N, C-alpha and C positions, 0 to 999 in steps of 0.2 A: 766869529769871525770870519773875514770875508775872504774869498778865494785870495785876494790879494793880498792877505796879509800872512797866509800859509806858506812857509818857506819847507822846502826840503834840501838838505845838505846832499851835494853830489860832487865829490873832489874833481878839482879842474883836470886833473890828469886821468881822470877814470876811462879806462876804454870800455865802451859799451857794446863792442861787437860780439865779445863773449855771452853777454845776458842776451841780446838779439838772436844770437846763434840757439840758445837754449829755449826761448821762448818759441821762435819757428818751429824748431823740432816737435815740442808740446803743443804747437797748436794743429798737429793732423790727428783728428779725434782717434783713428784706430791705436797712434802712438800713445795718446794721451790716456785712452782705457786701457793699454797695457800696462802702463806704469801704474795707474789705479788698482790693477789687478794684483800686481807684483808688491803691492802694499801689504797682502796678507801672506808674502812667501814665496819661494821659488817655485816655478812650473816649467813645465818643459813644453815644447813648442804645440804639439798636440792637444794638450788642456787648453792651452791659451786660445788654439784655433777653436775649440768647441764653446768657449765661454763668448768668444767674439762674432762666432759663427761665420768666421773667413776661412780660406784654405788654407793649407801648411807653408806654401811657398811667398805668400803673402805677409804671415805671420812672420816669417823667418826674413822677410826682405826688412821688415820693421825693427824686427830686434836688430838686426845688423846696424841698422842707423843708428838704434839708440846705444849699441855696444861702440859703435866707434866714436858717437859723442859722450861717452864717458858715464852715462845714464844708468846701464846695466852690465852685467858681467854674465859670461857663461861659466858654468860649471862641467864636465863631462862626467857622467856616471854609468859605466857602461856603453852601451849603443846611444844611449840618449843624452840628449844637453839641457840642463836644467838652466833657467834664466832669473836672475835676482837684481834687483837695485842695489849698485855698486857703494854708495855711501848714503845711507839714509838713518835718520833716528823716527823710531815710532814712539807717542804718546797716546794716551785716551782721546785728546784732543784733536789729534793729525799726525801727519806724516812730514817731515823735514827732509827734502831733499839736497844734498850737497854737490854741486856741479862746479867745478874750477873754484874761481874766487866767490860764487853767489849760494844761496839758500833760495829754495823754492819750497815754499809750504802748502801744503793741501789740508783743509781743515773741514771738518764737516760740520755745517751748519745745525745745529738744534733745530727742531721743527718748531713753526710759530705757533704761539699759543692761539687758542680758538678765541674769535671774537664773539662777544655776547657771553 
Protein backbone atom coordinates (compact mmCIF):
# COMPACT_ATOMS: atom_id res chain seq x y z
CA UNK A 1 0.00 0.00 0.00
CA UNK A 2 1.45 3.35 -0.98
CA UNK A 3 1.45 6.37 1.28
CA UNK A 4 -1.21 7.96 -0.92
CA UNK A 5 -3.55 5.06 -0.16
CA UNK A 6 -3.03 5.22 3.61
CA UNK A 7 -5.85 6.99 5.40
CA UNK A 8 -6.09 8.17 8.97
CA UNK A 9 -9.48 9.12 10.33
CA UNK A 10 -9.54 12.54 11.90
CA UNK A 11 -12.91 14.05 12.82
CA UNK A 12 -13.34 17.41 11.09
CA UNK A 13 -14.29 19.04 14.39
CA UNK A 14 -11.25 17.73 16.27
CA UNK A 15 -9.34 20.38 18.17
CA UNK A 16 -5.71 19.39 18.07
CA UNK A 17 -4.57 22.16 20.42
CA UNK A 18 -4.80 19.82 23.40
CA UNK A 19 -2.76 17.11 21.67
CA UNK A 20 -0.18 19.71 20.65
CA UNK A 21 -0.01 20.93 24.28
CA UNK A 22 0.61 17.37 25.53
CA UNK A 23 3.31 16.73 22.92
CA UNK A 24 5.03 20.03 23.69
CA UNK A 25 4.91 19.30 27.42
CA UNK A 26 6.51 15.87 26.96
CA UNK A 27 9.05 17.10 24.39
CA UNK A 28 11.26 18.50 27.16
CA UNK A 29 13.67 15.65 28.02
CA UNK A 30 13.58 16.13 31.80
CA UNK A 31 9.76 16.04 31.80
CA UNK A 32 9.68 12.91 29.69
CA UNK A 33 12.20 11.28 32.03
CA UNK A 34 10.06 12.26 35.05
CA UNK A 35 7.01 10.64 33.45
CA UNK A 36 8.98 7.49 32.66
CA UNK A 37 10.35 7.35 36.23
CA UNK A 38 6.85 7.74 37.65
CA UNK A 39 5.61 4.74 35.69
CA UNK A 40 7.32 2.73 38.44
CA UNK A 41 5.21 4.40 41.14
CA UNK A 42 5.06 7.57 43.21
CA UNK A 43 8.32 9.39 44.00
CA UNK A 44 9.22 12.48 45.98
CA UNK A 45 11.18 15.42 44.55
CA UNK A 46 14.42 14.43 46.29
CA UNK A 47 14.37 10.91 44.84
CA UNK A 48 13.52 12.16 41.36
CA UNK A 49 16.35 14.70 41.62
CA UNK A 50 18.82 11.91 42.41
CA UNK A 51 17.66 9.80 39.44
CA UNK A 52 17.74 12.82 37.13
CA UNK A 53 20.94 14.26 38.55
CA UNK A 54 19.12 17.59 38.75
CA UNK A 55 18.70 20.14 41.55
CA UNK A 56 15.47 20.10 43.55
CA UNK A 57 14.22 23.50 42.23
CA UNK A 58 14.53 22.26 38.64
CA UNK A 59 12.65 19.05 39.39
CA UNK A 60 9.97 20.97 41.33
CA UNK A 61 9.53 23.40 38.44
CA UNK A 62 8.95 20.62 35.90
CA UNK A 63 6.67 18.71 38.27
CA UNK A 64 4.60 21.89 38.69
CA UNK A 65 4.20 22.17 34.92
CA UNK A 66 3.28 18.49 34.62
CA UNK A 67 0.78 18.95 37.47
CA UNK A 68 -0.87 21.98 35.85
CA UNK A 69 -0.93 20.03 32.57
CA UNK A 70 -2.90 17.20 34.15
CA UNK A 71 -0.15 14.60 33.88
CA UNK A 72 0.91 14.16 37.52
CA UNK A 73 -0.77 14.65 40.86
CA UNK A 74 0.85 15.50 44.20
CA UNK A 75 0.12 13.75 47.50
CA UNK A 76 1.44 15.18 50.75
CA UNK A 77 2.79 12.71 53.32
CA UNK A 78 3.99 14.62 56.35
CA UNK A 79 6.52 17.16 55.13
CA UNK A 80 7.15 15.43 51.82
CA UNK A 81 5.19 15.59 48.59
CA UNK A 82 5.01 12.47 46.45
CA UNK A 83 4.10 12.68 42.78
CA UNK A 84 2.42 10.02 40.72
CA UNK A 85 0.94 9.84 37.24
CA UNK A 86 -2.63 11.13 37.35
CA UNK A 87 -4.50 8.71 35.09
CA UNK A 88 -2.42 5.81 33.96
CA UNK A 89 -2.87 2.16 33.05
CA UNK A 90 0.12 -0.14 33.21
CA UNK A 91 0.63 -3.50 31.59
CA UNK A 92 3.59 -5.75 30.87
CA UNK A 93 3.93 -4.27 27.41
CA UNK A 94 3.82 -0.59 28.37
CA UNK A 95 2.10 2.34 29.99
CA UNK A 96 -0.91 4.29 28.76
CA UNK A 97 -1.22 7.84 30.06
CA UNK A 98 -4.67 9.44 29.79
CA UNK A 99 -4.55 13.23 29.46
CA UNK A 100 -7.75 15.03 28.58
CA UNK A 101 -9.32 13.42 25.52
CA UNK A 102 -6.07 11.72 24.48
CA UNK A 103 -4.07 8.66 25.39
CA UNK A 104 -0.30 8.62 25.17
CA UNK A 105 1.22 5.15 25.11
CA UNK A 106 4.78 4.31 26.10
CA UNK A 107 5.86 0.83 25.10
CA UNK A 108 9.27 -0.70 25.49
CA UNK A 109 10.33 -2.41 22.32
CA UNK A 110 11.86 -5.83 22.81
CA UNK A 111 15.55 -6.00 21.93
CA UNK A 112 16.28 -6.86 18.33
CA UNK A 113 17.26 -10.43 17.67
CA UNK A 114 20.96 -10.87 16.92
CA UNK A 115 21.77 -11.14 13.24
CA UNK A 116 23.61 -14.20 12.05
